[in-house]
All heavy atoms as an XYZ file, in Angstrom:
966
protein
N      55.602    152.910    125.019
C      56.324    151.782    125.590
C      56.024    150.511    124.789
O      56.914    149.698    124.564
C      55.877    151.614    127.045
C      56.813    150.736    127.814
C      56.429    150.680    129.271
O      56.467    151.718    129.961
O      56.102    149.563    129.684
N      54.785    150.344    124.403
C      54.410    149.180    123.628
C      55.103    149.177    122.267
O      55.575    148.142    121.798
C      52.887    149.190    123.452
C      52.374    147.923    122.834
C      50.838    147.888    122.857
N      50.424    147.237    121.650
C      49.624    147.710    120.739
N      49.074    148.884    120.889
N      49.327    147.034    119.672
N      55.175    150.364    121.634
C      55.854    150.476    120.353
C      57.327    150.156    120.510
O      57.920    149.495    119.661
C      55.678    151.893    119.787
C      54.377    152.060    119.072
C      54.395    153.368    118.305
C      53.107    153.473    117.516
N      53.026    154.697    116.766
N      57.912    150.612    121.589
C      59.327    150.343    121.836
C      59.540    148.847    122.042
O      60.520    148.260    121.555
C      59.827    151.108    123.050
N      58.626    148.221    122.743
C      58.716    146.785    122.981
C      58.580    146.023    121.656
O      59.338    145.101    121.366
C      57.640    146.352    123.981
C      57.673    144.901    124.433
C      58.987    144.590    125.152
C      56.491    144.595    125.332
N      57.593    146.434    120.839
C      57.418    145.793    119.533
C      58.643    145.985    118.665
O      59.073    145.066    117.954
C      56.174    146.349    118.840
C      54.874    145.861    119.440
C      53.649    146.521    118.798
O      53.830    147.418    117.949
O      52.532    146.129    119.149
N      59.223    147.179    118.713
C      60.440    147.460    117.928
C      61.590    146.600    118.416
O      62.339    146.042    117.612
C      60.784    148.950    118.045
C      61.983    149.380    117.235
C      61.804    149.233    115.738
O      60.663    149.141    115.234
O      62.834    149.159    115.044
N      61.712    146.446    119.720
C      62.787    145.615    120.276
C      62.575    144.161    119.881
O      63.531    143.450    119.514
C      62.837    145.748    121.790
N      61.297    143.689    119.919
C      61.004    142.304    119.504
C      61.321    142.106    118.021
O      61.875    141.096    117.620
C      59.529    141.978    119.779
C      59.230    141.706    121.221
C      57.741    141.430    121.453
O      56.930    141.546    120.498
O      57.393    141.108    122.598
N      60.952    143.104    117.208
C      61.211    143.026    115.775
C      62.707    142.957    115.512
O      63.172    142.122    114.731
C      60.585    144.231    115.069
C      60.667    144.157    113.549
C      60.140    145.425    112.882
N      60.872    146.628    113.252
C      62.095    146.939    112.787
N      62.711    146.146    111.958
N      62.677    148.050    113.175
N      63.480    143.802    116.192
C      64.929    143.806    116.016
C      65.539    142.490    116.493
O      66.431    141.941    115.863
C      65.555    144.996    116.746
C      65.358    146.281    116.024
C      66.147    147.407    116.687
C      65.969    148.695    115.880
N      66.672    149.796    116.450
N      65.012    142.001    117.623
C      65.519    140.729    118.144
C      65.209    139.610    117.154
O      66.060    138.742    116.880
C      64.916    140.425    119.506
N      63.995    139.616    116.573
C      63.617    138.595    115.603
C      64.506    138.698    114.367
O      64.966    137.679    113.827
C      62.144    138.765    115.235
C      61.617    137.690    114.298
C      60.138    137.890    114.031
C      59.538    136.840    113.151
N      60.199    136.556    111.920
N      64.749    139.918    113.890
C      65.626    140.107    112.731
C      67.026    139.582    113.022
O      67.652    138.950    112.174
C      65.683    141.589    112.335
C      64.435    142.088    111.653
C      64.476    143.584    111.365
O      65.503    144.238    111.678
O      63.492    144.108    110.822
N      67.510    139.859    114.237
C      68.849    139.384    114.624
C      68.878    137.859    114.663
O      69.819    137.235    114.189
C      69.249    139.977    115.976
C      70.619    139.589    116.468
C      71.759    140.113    115.603
O      71.548    140.979    114.725
O      72.897    139.622    115.785
N      67.816    137.252    115.236
C      67.732    135.782    115.285
C      67.701    135.233    113.865
O      68.395    134.258    113.540
C      66.511    135.339    116.112
C      66.208    133.861    115.900
C      66.730    135.639    117.581
N      66.892    135.867    113.007
C      66.808    135.428    111.607
C      68.163    135.559    110.909
O      68.585    134.654    110.169
C      65.743    136.234    110.848
C      64.319    135.880    111.262
O      64.146    134.853    111.969
O      63.387    136.619    110.870
N      68.851    136.677    111.135
C      70.164    136.896    110.525
C      71.140    135.835    111.000
O      71.864    135.225    110.191
C      70.675    138.297    110.869
C      71.999    138.644    110.178
C      72.538    139.985    110.649
N      72.897    139.978    112.069
C      74.024    139.453    112.564
N      74.903    138.862    111.777
N      74.262    139.492    113.866
N      71.149    135.581    112.316
C      72.054    134.572    112.863
C      71.714    133.178    112.329
O      72.613    132.382    112.012
C      72.011    134.593    114.393
C      72.624    135.826    115.062
C      72.365    135.797    116.577
C      74.124    135.894    114.782
N      70.416    132.908    112.211
C      69.995    131.607    111.686
C      70.430    131.467    110.230
O      70.907    130.402    109.810
C      68.492    131.448    111.811
N      70.285    132.539    109.436
C      70.723    132.500    108.035
C      72.230    132.295    107.947
O      72.713    131.501    107.147
C      70.323    133.793    107.310
C      68.875    133.834    106.867
C      68.617    134.982    105.891
N      69.065    136.282    106.393
C      68.366    137.077    107.200
N      67.156    136.723    107.591
N      68.850    138.237    107.596
N      72.990    133.013    108.775
C      74.452    132.859    108.773
C      74.848    131.433    109.144
O      75.736    130.840    108.527
C      75.094    133.860    109.734
C      75.072    135.283    109.232
C      75.656    136.262    110.258
O      76.087    135.822    111.353
O      75.675    137.468    109.964
N      74.180    130.889    110.179
C      74.484    129.518    110.607
C      74.114    128.517    109.506
O      74.866    127.591    109.218
C      73.740    129.189    111.906
C      73.975    127.790    112.437
C      75.415    127.536    112.880
O      76.241    128.466    112.945
O      75.724    126.362    113.150
N      72.976    128.727    108.859
C      72.560    127.845    107.767
C      73.559    127.935    106.611
O      73.926    126.916    106.012
C      71.157    128.202    107.307
N      74.005    129.151    106.304
C      74.983    129.329    105.223
C      76.300    128.649    105.588
O      76.927    127.987    104.748
C      75.197    130.812    104.946
N      76.732    128.803    106.862
C      77.975    128.168    107.301
C      77.852    126.651    107.192
O      78.755    125.987    106.669
C      78.304    128.588    108.741
C      79.644    128.059    109.244
C      79.842    128.377    110.721
N      78.893    127.688    111.586
C      78.971    126.388    111.922
N      79.932    125.629    111.436
N      78.073    125.838    112.722
N      76.720    126.111    107.673
C      76.520    124.660    107.603
C      76.460    124.178    106.155
O      77.026    123.133    105.814
C      75.243    124.267    108.352
C      75.294    124.418    109.878
C      73.920    124.143    110.479
C      76.348    123.490    110.474
N      75.770    124.952    105.294
C      75.675    124.573    103.882
C      77.070    124.582    103.231
O      77.411    123.680    102.456
C      74.738    125.519    103.140
N      77.877    125.586    103.581
C      79.236    125.661    103.032
C      80.070    124.481    103.515
O      80.804    123.863    102.736
C      79.898    126.983    103.425
C      81.287    127.146    102.833
C      81.923    128.457    103.246
C      83.285    128.660    102.654
N      84.198    127.552    102.729
N      79.973    124.166    104.805
C      80.722    123.014    105.341
C      80.303    121.721    104.647
O      81.140    120.891    104.289
C      80.492    122.890    106.858
C      81.239    123.917    107.673
C      80.965    123.782    109.177
O      80.195    122.871    109.563
O      81.502    124.595    109.943
N      78.981    121.563    104.436
C      78.481    120.356    103.765
C      78.984    120.306    102.313
O      79.407    119.253    101.826
C      76.951    120.327    103.811
C      76.322    119.127    103.154
C      76.610    117.807    103.848
O      77.177    117.784    104.963
O      76.270    116.767    103.262
N      78.942    121.453    101.641
C      79.426    121.501    100.259
C      80.927    121.177    100.205
O      81.376    120.435     99.323
C      79.150    122.873     99.649
N      81.678    121.738    101.148
C      83.119    121.445    101.196
C      83.356    119.957    101.452
O      84.222    119.339    100.819
C      83.797    122.277    102.291
C      83.874    123.760    101.942
O      83.600    124.120    100.776
O      84.203    124.557    102.853
N      82.599    119.379    102.379
C      82.749    117.954    102.693
C      82.436    117.109    101.453
O      83.192    116.193    101.099
C      81.826    117.569    103.852
C      81.975    116.112    104.302
C      80.937    115.734    105.365
N      79.577    115.757    104.864
C      79.032    114.795    104.095
N      79.739    113.755    103.743
N      77.776    114.890    103.692
N      81.336    117.435    100.788
C      80.961    116.688     99.583
C      82.022    116.841     98.488
O      82.344    115.872     97.790
C      79.590    117.148     99.066
C      78.395    116.767     99.948
C      77.120    117.418     99.415
C      78.238    115.254    100.024
N      82.567    118.046     98.352
C      83.607    118.275     97.336
C      84.859    117.450     97.660
O      85.474    116.869     96.763
C      83.952    119.753     97.253
N      85.225    117.418     98.950
C      86.386    116.599     99.351
C      86.147    115.122     99.072
O      87.014    114.422     98.547
C      86.700    116.804    100.834
C      87.521    118.037    101.143
C      88.038    118.019    102.576
N      87.008    117.750    103.575
C      86.183    118.663    104.118
N      86.284    119.915    103.762
N      85.300    118.310    105.031
N      84.932    114.648     99.419
C      84.608    113.237     99.172
C      84.663    112.913     97.678
O      85.171    111.875     97.281
C      83.221    112.901     99.737
C      83.192    112.804    101.244
C      81.786    112.569    101.790
O      80.822    112.489    100.982
O      81.653    112.463    103.023
N      84.125    113.826     96.866
C      84.139    113.616     95.419
C      85.577    113.617     94.891
O      85.951    112.784     94.058
C      83.306    114.703     94.724
C      83.239    114.574     93.219
C      82.488    113.342     92.736
O      81.879    112.620     93.536
O      82.525    113.086     91.524
N      86.386    114.546     95.382
C      87.792    114.595     94.959
C      88.516    113.316     95.371
O      89.303    112.760     94.593
C      88.475    115.818     95.562
N      88.248    112.843     96.597
C      88.857    111.594     97.055
C      88.420    110.423     96.175
O      89.224    109.571     95.797
C      88.484    111.306     98.514
C      89.151    112.253     99.488
O      90.081    112.983     99.064
O      88.746    112.269    100.673
N      87.135    110.375     95.841
C      86.608    109.286     95.010
C      87.271    109.312     93.630
O      87.718    108.280     93.119
C      85.090    109.424     94.862
C      84.442    108.274     94.099
C      82.957    108.521     93.850
N      82.693    109.648     92.980
C      82.845    109.641     91.647
N      83.271    108.562     91.045
N      82.577    110.712     90.928
N      87.364    110.503     93.046
C      87.986    110.625     91.727
C      89.466    110.227     91.781
O      89.960    109.528     90.894
C      87.832    112.049     91.187
C      86.414    112.452     90.792
C      86.358    113.935     90.423
C      85.918    111.601     89.635
N      90.152    110.668     92.833
C      91.567    110.317     92.972
C      91.728    108.808     93.129
O      92.622    108.193     92.544
C      92.182    111.046     94.169
N      90.844    108.198     93.904
C      90.882    106.745     94.107
C      90.630    106.023     92.777
O      91.317    105.073     92.428
C      89.854    106.356     95.162
C      90.089    105.035     95.819
C      89.198    104.764     97.032
N      87.850    105.298     96.981
C      87.428    106.381     97.624
N      88.248    107.055     98.401
N      86.183    106.790     97.527
N      89.637    106.491     92.024
C      89.331    105.873     90.731
C      90.508    106.005     89.767
O      90.841    105.056     89.059
C      88.078    106.507     90.114
C      86.792    106.060     90.773
C      85.568    106.764     90.195
O      85.711    107.588     89.263
O      84.460    106.485     90.684
N      91.130    107.191     89.757
C      92.302    107.389     88.881
C      93.435    106.461     89.289
O      94.095    105.866     88.437
C      92.763    108.850     88.930
C      91.963    109.775     88.048
C      92.644    111.122     87.879
N      92.866    111.810     89.144
C      92.012    112.628     89.728
N      90.859    112.885     89.151
N      92.301    113.208     90.868
N      93.654    106.326     90.587
C      94.725    105.449     91.074
C      94.435    103.991     90.715
O      95.336    103.254     90.288
C      94.887    105.607     92.584
N      93.169    103.570     90.875
C      92.800    102.197     90.518
C      92.980    101.965     89.018
O      93.494    100.930     88.602
C      91.355    101.910     90.925
C      91.150    101.785     92.420
C      89.682    101.723     92.826
O      88.798    101.801     91.923
O      89.415    101.597     94.031
N      92.559    102.930     88.210
C      92.690    102.803     86.754
C      94.158    102.711     86.373
O      94.553    101.873     85.555
C      92.035    104.005     86.068
C      92.081    103.941     84.560
C      91.411    105.149     83.935
C      91.531    105.091     82.431
N      91.087    106.308     81.776
N      94.983    103.565     86.988
C      96.423    103.539     86.680
C      97.036    102.214     87.111
O      97.852    101.643     86.393
C      97.129    104.696     87.380
C      98.637    104.695     87.132
C      99.232    106.051     87.230
C     100.714    106.109     87.037
N     101.360    105.035     86.359
N      96.633    101.706     88.274
C      97.164    100.423     88.743
C      96.779     99.307     87.782
O      97.603     98.441     87.459
C      96.643    100.127     90.151
N      95.531     99.311     87.298
C      95.093     98.296     86.334
C      95.890     98.417     85.043
O      96.309     97.406     84.460
C      93.599     98.443     86.045
C      92.708     97.933     87.145
C      91.243     98.111     86.782
C      90.349     97.721     87.936
N      88.934     98.021     87.646
N      96.066     99.648     84.565
C      96.829     99.855     83.325
C      98.273     99.383     83.502
O      98.842     98.753     82.611
C      96.791    101.325     82.914
C      95.437    101.772     82.398
C      95.344    103.281     82.196
O      96.296    104.007     82.553
O      94.306    103.731     81.672
N      98.867     99.711     84.656
C     100.247     99.280     84.919
C     100.340     97.760     84.969
O     101.269     97.167     84.406
C     100.757     99.877     86.234
C     101.032    101.371     86.132
O     101.027    101.895     85.000
O     101.243    102.002     87.184
N      99.370     97.120     85.625
C      99.371     95.658     85.713
C      99.217     95.048     84.321
O      99.922     94.085     83.975
C      98.258     95.180     86.639
N      98.337     95.604     83.507
C      98.137     95.089     82.152
C      99.403     95.287     81.319
O      99.807     94.393     80.571
C      96.949     95.780     81.492
N     100.043     96.459     81.450
C     101.277     96.729     80.704
C     102.371     95.749     81.120
O     103.056     95.175     80.269
C     101.746     98.174     80.953
C     103.035     98.541     80.212
C     103.468     99.969     80.529
N     103.503    100.265     81.944
C     104.486     99.915     82.770
N     105.509     99.227     82.339
N     104.442    100.250     84.050
N     102.505     95.538     82.428
C     103.519     94.593     82.908
C     103.225     93.181     82.408
O     104.153     92.447     82.026
C     103.589     94.620     84.436
C     104.197     95.884     85.044
C     104.048     95.861     86.563
C     105.658     96.025     84.662
N     101.955     92.799     82.396
C     101.594     91.460     81.899
C     101.928     91.337     80.419
O     102.452     90.300     79.984
C     100.107     91.202     82.140
N     101.636     92.399     79.641
C     101.973     92.376     78.207
C     103.485     92.281     78.009
O     103.965     91.520     77.169
C     101.441     93.625     77.500
C      99.959     93.609     77.220
C      99.554     94.735     76.281
N      99.970     96.056     76.716
C      99.288     96.824     77.571
N      98.157     96.400     78.081
N      99.744     98.011     77.900
N     104.242     93.061     78.786
C     105.709     93.024     78.669
C     106.247     91.637     79.023
O     107.144     91.123     78.354
C     106.344     94.083     79.571
C     106.121     95.506     79.087
C     106.608     96.555     80.072
O     107.110     96.195     81.165
O     106.487     97.755     79.753
N     105.709     91.042     80.079
C     106.157     89.706     80.489
C     105.817     88.677     79.413
O     106.632     87.815     79.082
C     105.532     89.317     81.835
C     105.913     87.944     82.334
C     107.376     87.797     82.705
O     108.121     88.787     82.732
O     107.792     86.659     82.960
N     104.618     88.772     78.853
C     104.217     87.847     77.792
C     105.131     88.011     76.576
O     105.561     87.016     75.973
C     102.761     88.080     77.402
N     105.448     89.250     76.233
C     106.343     89.496     75.089
C     107.731     88.945     75.376
O     108.373     88.354     74.493
C     106.410     90.997     74.795
N     108.207     89.111     76.610
C     109.531     88.596     76.970
C     109.547     87.075     76.870
O     110.474     86.490     76.292
C     109.900     89.041     78.392
C     111.313     88.636     78.820
C     111.556     88.966     80.282
N     110.739     88.180     81.184
C     110.979     86.893     81.486
N     111.974     86.249     80.943
N     110.198     86.259     82.342
N     108.502     86.437     77.411
C     108.440     84.973     77.346
C     108.336     84.493     75.902
O     108.964     83.500     75.521
C     107.248     84.465     78.169
C     107.372     84.648     79.682
C     106.072     84.263     80.367
C     108.534     83.839     80.235
N     107.553     85.209     75.102
C     107.409     84.840     73.691
C     108.752     84.968     72.975
O     109.119     84.095     72.177
C     106.373     85.761     73.051
C     105.912     85.322     71.681
C     104.775     86.189     71.169
O     103.773     86.347     71.878
O     104.915     86.697     70.045
N     109.496     86.031     73.265
C     110.813     86.223     72.641
C     111.771     85.125     73.094
O     112.528     84.576     72.278
C     111.376     87.593     73.004
C     112.720     87.868     72.346
C     113.284     89.206     72.762
C     114.600     89.521     72.117
N     115.570     88.449     72.081
N     111.756     84.805     74.390
C     112.623     83.727     74.877
C     112.303     82.416     74.177
O     113.202     81.672     73.787
C     112.462     83.558     76.391
C     113.162     84.610     77.224
C     112.977     84.408     78.718
O     112.334     83.414     79.120
O     113.469     85.244     79.488
N     111.015     82.129     74.003
C     110.604     80.889     73.328
C     111.059     80.910     71.870
O     111.570     79.914     71.353
C     109.086     80.709     73.432
C     108.550     79.476     72.753
C     108.970     78.173     73.416
O     109.567     78.180     74.504
O     108.704     77.115     72.822
N     110.887     82.043     71.206
C     111.318     82.157     69.813
C     112.834     81.994     69.713
O     113.339     81.310     68.809
C     110.887     83.509     69.235
N     113.569     82.606     70.641
C     115.037     82.467     70.640
C     115.432     81.013     70.868
O     116.345     80.495     70.212
C     115.666     83.357     71.723
C     115.560     84.842     71.398
O     115.179     85.180     70.258
O     115.842     85.663     72.294
N     114.741     80.344     71.794
C     115.054     78.938     72.085
C     114.791     78.084     70.845
O     115.615     77.252     70.462
C     114.216     78.449     73.272
C     114.533     77.018     73.707
C     113.584     76.529     74.795
N     112.206     76.419     74.354
C     111.737     75.440     73.572
N     112.533     74.502     73.145
N     110.470     75.416     73.220
N     113.646     78.300     70.201
C     113.323     77.526     68.998
C     114.319     77.798     67.879
O     114.737     76.870     67.168
C     111.893     77.843     68.533
C     110.777     77.335     69.440
C     109.425     77.846     68.946
C     110.778     75.813     69.518
N     114.719     79.058     67.737
C     115.688     79.401     66.702
C     117.032     78.727     66.989
O     117.693     78.215     66.081
C     115.864     80.919     66.617
N     117.435     78.708     68.257
C     118.700     78.064     68.631
C     118.621     76.561     68.375
O     119.582     75.951     67.862
C     119.020     78.342     70.096
N     117.484     75.945     68.711
C     117.318     74.513     68.456
C     117.381     74.225     66.963
O     118.010     73.261     66.533
C     115.978     74.021     69.023
C     115.951     73.902     70.528
C     114.586     73.491     71.057
O     113.654     73.257     70.255
O     114.459     73.404     72.305
N     116.722     75.067     66.157
C     116.730     74.871     64.702
C     118.148     75.054     64.152
O     118.596     74.274     63.307
C     115.757     75.861     64.042
C     115.671     75.746     62.544
C     115.088     74.434     62.054
O     114.604     73.609     62.858
O     115.127     74.211     60.840
N     118.861     76.053     64.650
C     120.241     76.274     64.193
C     121.116     75.082     64.562
O     121.947     74.630     63.751
C     120.794     77.562     64.800
N     120.933     74.548     65.769
C     121.723     73.383     66.190
C     121.387     72.172     65.324
O     122.276     71.419     64.913
C     121.443     73.083     67.662
N     120.098     71.988     65.009
C     119.687     70.858     64.161
C     120.306     70.984     62.770
O     120.862     70.014     62.233
C     118.156     70.809     64.061
C     117.630     69.593     63.311
C     116.131     69.660     63.107
N     115.698     70.752     62.244
C     115.830     70.763     60.914
N     116.376     69.756     60.289
N     115.414     71.797     60.221
N     120.239     72.201     62.212
C     120.822     72.413     60.878
C     122.330     72.207     60.894
O     122.901     71.624     59.963
C     120.468     73.819     60.367
C     118.996     74.039     60.029
C     118.749     75.495     59.686
C     118.547     73.128     58.895
N     122.985     72.683     61.955
C     124.440     72.507     62.057
C     124.785     71.023     62.148
O     125.747     70.551     61.518
C     124.972     73.261     63.267
N     123.997     70.268     62.913
C     124.248     68.831     63.038
C     124.028     68.135     61.698
O     124.831     67.285     61.285
C     123.337     68.217     64.103
C     123.601     66.731     64.331
C     122.684     66.189     65.390
C     122.941     64.730     65.691
N     123.117     63.863     64.565
N     122.955     68.498     60.999
C     122.711     67.904     59.684
C     123.866     68.191     58.743
O     124.304     67.314     58.002
C     121.402     68.445     59.093
C     120.158     67.866     59.710
C     118.881     68.463     59.104
O     118.974     69.268     58.148
O     117.797     68.108     59.605
N     124.363     69.430     58.755
C     125.482     69.798     57.881
C     126.744     69.032     58.266
O     127.468     68.533     57.396
C     125.717     71.316     57.967
C     126.820     71.833     57.076
C     126.537     71.677     55.586
O     125.404     71.344     55.194
O     127.477     71.879     54.812
N     126.980     68.916     59.577
C     128.152     68.160     60.031
C     128.029     66.692     59.619
O     129.009     66.087     59.142
C     128.303     68.274     61.538
N     126.840     66.115     59.778
C     126.627     64.724     59.355
C     126.831     64.572     57.855
O     127.451     63.614     57.389
C     125.218     64.262     59.743
C     125.037     64.113     61.242
O     126.054     64.161     61.977
O     123.880     63.959     61.688
N     126.322     65.520     57.082
C     126.471     65.469     55.622
C     127.939     65.531     55.236
O     128.420     64.738     54.416
C     125.695     66.630     54.977
C     125.640     66.560     53.455
C     124.969     67.791     52.868
N     125.741     69.002     53.086
C     126.842     69.339     52.386
N     127.293     68.553     51.446
N     127.478     70.452     52.642
N     128.675     66.446     55.884
C     130.108     66.568     55.577
C     130.864     65.314     55.991
O     131.774     64.868     55.286
C     130.698     67.800     56.277
C     130.279     69.146     55.688
C     130.788     70.289     56.557
C     130.782     69.299     54.260
N     130.461     64.715     57.135
C     131.129     63.501     57.589
C     130.884     62.366     56.595
O     131.811     61.612     56.257
C     130.641     63.117     58.979
N     129.659     62.243     56.105
C     129.354     61.202     55.113
C     130.135     61.442     53.836
O     130.702     60.530     53.246
C     127.848     61.174     54.812
C     127.031     60.441     55.855
C     125.623     60.158     55.359
N     124.910     61.353     54.896
C     124.277     62.204     55.700
N     124.255     62.008     57.000
N     123.654     63.242     55.195
N     130.207     62.701     53.415
C     130.925     63.046     52.191
C     132.406     62.715     52.354
O     133.034     62.154     51.459
C     130.737     64.538     51.899
C     131.348     65.009     50.620
C     131.029     66.484     50.423
C     131.746     67.026     49.206
N     131.533     68.444     49.051
N     132.956     63.029     53.530
C     134.374     62.756     53.789
C     134.629     61.258     53.809
O     135.609     60.784     53.242
C     134.795     63.381     55.137
O     134.492     64.761     55.103
C     136.261     63.193     55.403
N     133.725     60.491     54.434
C     133.909     59.038     54.492
C     133.874     58.437     53.092
O     134.629     57.520     52.779
C     132.835     58.391     55.353
C     133.049     58.593     56.828
C     131.882     58.054     57.640
O     130.837     57.740     57.101
N     132.093     57.956     58.942
N     133.025     58.966     52.243
C     132.931     58.434     50.881
C     134.188     58.733     50.073
O     134.567     57.955     49.202
C     131.703     59.011     50.170
C     130.352     58.552     50.701
C     129.228     59.292     49.978
C     130.195     57.044     50.515
N     134.845     59.842     50.368
C     136.015     60.219     49.568
C     137.308     59.623     50.114
O     138.346     59.745     49.483
C     136.131     61.741     49.502
O     136.405     62.249     50.792
N     137.262     58.971     51.275
C     138.477     58.351     51.814
C     138.832     57.120     50.973
O     137.950     56.377     50.563
C     138.263     57.923     53.278
C     138.226     59.029     54.322
C     137.914     58.425     55.693
C     139.534     59.782     54.373
N     140.145     56.906     50.746
C     140.527     55.717     49.981
C     140.259     54.466     50.812
O     140.343     54.485     52.020
C     142.029     55.909     49.738
C     142.458     56.853     50.803
C     141.270     57.705     51.135
N     139.955     53.355     50.117
C     139.730     52.081     50.798
C     141.084     51.556     51.232
O     142.022     51.489     50.440
C     139.041     51.079     49.842
C     138.897     49.722     50.513
C     137.709     51.636     49.404
N     141.227     51.187     52.482
C     142.497     50.671     52.989
C     142.581     49.192     52.693
O     141.698     48.437     53.063
C     142.563     50.908     54.497
C     143.667     51.870     54.865
C     143.834     51.972     56.348
N     144.541     50.774     56.842
C     144.356     50.252     58.027
N     143.501     50.779     58.847
N     145.019     49.192     58.410
N     143.655     48.819     52.068
C     143.841     47.388     51.833
C     144.742     46.847     52.916
O     145.692     47.509     53.321
C     144.501     47.156     50.474
C     143.569     47.485     49.339
C     144.055     46.918     48.034
N     145.494     46.798     47.942
C     146.259     47.504     47.110
N     145.708     48.371     46.300
N     147.561     47.320     47.082
N     144.487     45.628     53.346
C     145.370     45.027     54.347
C     146.780     44.836     53.784
O     146.963     44.691     52.577
C     144.719     43.684     54.648
C     143.340     43.797     54.123
C     143.364     44.802     53.015
N     147.775     44.825     54.692
C     149.168     44.658     54.278
C     149.678     43.272     54.668
O     149.018     42.551     55.399
C     150.011     45.720     54.966
C     149.538     47.096     54.554
C     150.590     48.120     54.795
N     150.099     49.341     54.112
C     150.291     50.527     54.555
N     150.971     50.699     55.655
N     149.831     51.549     53.905
N     150.830     42.979     54.229
C     151.463     41.711     54.605
C     150.819     40.545     53.878
O     150.304     40.670     52.772
N     150.841     39.415     54.562
C     150.317     38.193     53.942
C     148.850     38.344     53.617
O     148.377     37.884     52.576
C     150.518     36.993     54.879
C     151.962     36.576     55.103
C     152.026     35.482     56.142
C     152.559     36.093     53.785
N     148.154     38.955     54.531
C     146.736     39.164     54.311
C     146.524     40.010     53.064
O     145.613     39.776     52.280
C     146.126     39.820     55.558
C     144.626     40.022     55.557
C     143.948     38.655     55.447
C     144.166     40.704     56.808
N     147.453     40.933     52.853
C     147.348     41.804     51.688
C     147.477     41.019     50.402
O     146.814     41.315     49.420
N     148.350     39.981     50.410
C     148.505     39.181     49.200
C     147.213     38.435     48.899
O     146.805     38.328     47.746
C     149.654     38.191     49.359
C     150.986     38.890     49.279
C     152.117     37.892     49.193
N     153.345     38.606     49.546
C     154.027     38.382     50.656
N     153.671     37.437     51.484
N     155.099     39.083     50.917
N     146.602     37.903     49.958
C     145.334     37.214     49.732
C     144.288     38.189     49.194
O     143.476     37.831     48.359
C     144.839     36.577     51.039
C     145.521     35.260     51.312
C     144.858     34.546     52.475
N     145.904     34.262     53.457
C     145.827     34.488     54.737
N     144.742     34.966     55.255
N     146.830     34.208     55.529
N     144.314     39.379     49.732
C     143.352     40.398     49.302
C     143.521     40.653     47.832
O     142.569     40.715     47.073
C     143.575     41.665     50.151
C     142.760     42.858     49.756
C     143.112     43.859     48.921
C     141.420     43.142     50.156
N     142.135     44.772     48.783
C     141.045     44.366     49.552
C     140.498     42.513     50.990
C     139.817     44.940     49.725
C     139.269     43.130     51.156
C     138.934     44.311     50.542
N     144.799     40.825     47.432
C     145.052     41.088     46.022
C     144.646     39.902     45.167
O     144.113     40.055     44.084
C     146.534     41.421     45.813
C     146.844     42.867     46.186
C     148.202     43.276     45.657
N     149.305     42.514     46.272
C     149.872     42.818     47.417
N     149.462     43.867     48.088
N     150.839     42.095     47.907
N     144.874     38.722     45.724
C     144.463     37.530     44.980
C     142.953     37.500     44.781
O     142.453     37.122     43.726
N     142.244     37.862     45.778
C     140.780     37.884     45.641
C     140.361     38.910     44.610
O     139.404     38.677     43.865
C     140.121     38.230     46.994
C     140.102     37.066     47.928
C     139.133     37.337     49.074
N     139.517     36.421     50.153
C     139.698     36.756     51.395
N     139.501     38.001     51.765
N     140.036     35.888     52.289
N     141.020     40.080     44.641
C     140.666     41.100     43.686
C     140.902     40.599     42.260
O     140.125     40.842     41.361
C     141.468     42.381     43.929
C     141.033     43.247     45.124
C     141.966     44.433     45.280
C     139.611     43.748     44.954
N     142.036     39.887     42.096
C     142.372     39.413     40.755
C     141.422     38.326     40.290
O     141.106     38.240     39.110
C     143.819     38.899     40.725
C     144.817     40.032     40.907
C     146.212     39.531     41.227
O     146.427     38.336     41.382
N     147.148     40.461     41.358
N     141.022     37.445     41.234
C     140.163     36.335     40.835
C     138.725     36.763     40.657
O     137.977     36.064     39.985
C     140.238     35.185     41.853
O     139.850     35.694     43.104
C     141.602     34.570     41.899
N     138.330     37.853     41.260
C     136.917     38.197     41.187
C     136.597     39.034     40.015
O     136.905     39.065     38.954
C     136.452     38.981     42.409
O     137.164     40.180     42.541
């Protein structure tokens, strides 16, 4: 009877140990899964933050390039307008120089001619 009791205690202890090992393994697996999920979430968050920063930097570069191009276009247009005005002024001066001098007509014209002759 004592041997049977010891055998039953031994079997009960083995069963308790087996159940404890299974529970420990289950808990360890759950903890590992939780840690893996947290790590995956952290990595995904870091990737999203990095992508957002890269996108913001790219957009800032594109905006700066657009503004720089607009400024260059504006300066080029101003320079073209200045050159066109200079050319128009030059042509106007050239045209004024080539116009014949108008002499007054009538009585005033006779005096004019008289002045030309006397001078």
